[in-house]
C-alpha positions, 0 to 999 in steps of 0.5 A, spaced: 199 247 559 202 249 566 205 248 573 204 244 579 203 244 586 207 240 591 204 236 597 208 236 603 209 230 607 207 229 614 211 224 618 207 222 624 211 218 629 206 213 633 208 210 640 207 203 639 204 199 645 208 204 650 203 206 656 206 213 657 205 218 651 212 222 650 212 229 651 216 231 645 215 228 638 221 225 634 224 230 630 222 229 622 227 229 617 227 236 614 224 237 607 227 240 602 225 247 601 220 248 595 219 254 591 212 257 591 208 255 585 208 260 579 203 266 579 200 263 572 200 256 575 194 253 571 194 247 576 186 247 576 185 248 569 190 242 567 187 237 573 180 239 570 182 237 563 185 231 565 181 228 570 174 230 570 168 226 567 165 233 565 170 234 560 169 227 556 162 228 556 163 235 553 167 232 548 162 227 546 156 231 546 159 236 541 161 230 536 155 227 537 151 233 535 156 234 529 154 227 527 147 229 527 148 235 523 152 231 518 147 228 513 143 235 512 150 238 511 152 233 505 145 234 502 145 241 502 149 243 496 149 251 499 152 249 506 158 252 507 162 253 514 167 258 511 167 265 514 165 269 508 172 272 507 175 265 507 170 263 501 174 265 495 171 259 490 164 258 488 161 252 491 158 248 485 162 242 484 166 242 490 168 236 494 165 235 501 170 237 507 171 238 514 176 242 518 179 241 525 184 244 529 189 238 532 191 240 539 185 240 544 180 239 539 182 232 536 189 230 540 190 231 548 196 234 550 195 235 557 201 231 559 205 236 556 202 241 561 203 236 566 210 237 565 210 244 565 207 244 572 212 239 575 218 243 572 215 250 574 216 253 567 212 256 562 211 254 555 218 252 551 218 251 544 223 245 544 220 242 550 213 242 546 217 239 540 220 234 544 213 232 546 210 232 539 216 227 537 214 222 542 207 221 538 204 220 545 197 224 545 191 220 545 185 221 541 179 226 545 173 222 546 168 222 540 173 225 535 176 219 531 169 216 531 166 222 528 171 223 523 172 216 521 164 216 520 165 222 516 170 220 512 167 213 510 161 218 507 166 221 502 168 227 507 175 229 507 178 231 513 183 237 513 187 238 520 189 245 520 194 246 526 199 251 529 204 246 530 210 248 526 210 244 519 216 241 521 212 237 526 208 234 520 210 227 520 210 226 527 203 229 528 201 225 522 203 219 525 200 220 531 193 222 528 194 215 524 196 211 530 190 214 534 185 212 529 184 219 525 182 218 517 188 222 514 189 218 507 194 223 504 200 227 508 197 234 505 191 233 509 195 236 515 196 244 514 201 246 519 204 253 521 208 255 515 204 252 510 205 256 504 199 258 500 199 262 493 196 268 493 195 269 500 200 272 506 199 269 513 199 273 518 202 270 524 199 264 526 192 266 523 189 260 519 185 264 514 190 262 508 190 255 510 182 255 510 182 259 503 186 253 501 182 248 503 176 252 500 179 252 493 177 245 492 172 243 497 166 245 500 167 245 508 161 242 512 164 244 519 169 247 523 172 244 529 176 248 534 178 250 541 180 257 539 176 262 536 181 263 531 180 256 529 174 258 526 175 265 523 180 271 523 180 275 529 182 282 528 183 285 535 185 280 540 181 283 546 175 279 549 171 284 545 174 283 539 174 275 540 166 276 541 165 281 535 169 276 530 164 270 532 158 275 532 156 274 525 156 267 525 152 266 531 147 261 528 152 257 525 154 255 532 152 247 534 151 246 526 157 248 522 162 251 528 163 246 534 167 249 539 171 244 544 173 246 551 180 248 553 182 252 560 189 251 560 192 255 554 190 259 548 189 266 545 184 268 550 189 269 555 194 274 552 187 278 550 187 279 558 193 283 558 194 286 551 198 280 548 204 282 552 208 276 554 214 280 556 210 282 562 212 279 569 208 273 570 205 277 577 203 283 573 200 278 568 196 275 573 194 282 576 191 284 570 187 277 569 185 278 576 183 285 575 178 283 569 174 278 573 167 280 576 165 279 583 158 282 582 160 287 588 
């Protein structure tokens, strides 16, 4: 969610109807000196996410594909979208559910990223909390329609988010105001949710997935990060691929992934998960892993 490039204003003096051209142009008012954009400026990513037609088409494609699989998922009582380590309860007799992430999966927080760009700052927990409390995030294309249709068929939607549990009420209100089915507050499982018998590791969602799985058969999972679907043992590019490899056949049927080029745990995977490094150093490490087919 990060940073902006400021455009430079060009003042052009026109000579009106004079028959001779002045040899010098009038001096323009000096502009304030602007700092260079930060080394980890995500302007292109945020601009794409907020303005491109392609983004909307991707979201609609994913949610439409999910809608075409829903009946099969409901009919097959052995169908389950939880990874094996999260399925701790037998499926027989369990009610159907869908698990979705919130940010950049069903709600659009690009305005918060725009603010970071304009203010030339990185992620700030206090500013993020302020944004959430504003309850201005809009529904992403196709998300509310699909989930509402699923709810009408008896599917409970659980929102497993790494928004802090203290932001639950603002998040639930935002979800409801944008058309998402959330009949009970306990359908939102934020960071810090206590799950008896399971110890959460950092921001991993495994315990919360297990909690849903104790009472429900999970038909589908949706997210913009690998960690929304399965626990990542090693947050490296290879480790992230290894985490999803056993479930390759589930992609597009039980697991649905949405685009997010703005932020995510894929980024620190490129610099050993060490945010203490200076921004320029993090940028250099990200650039070093790129393949120019030289």
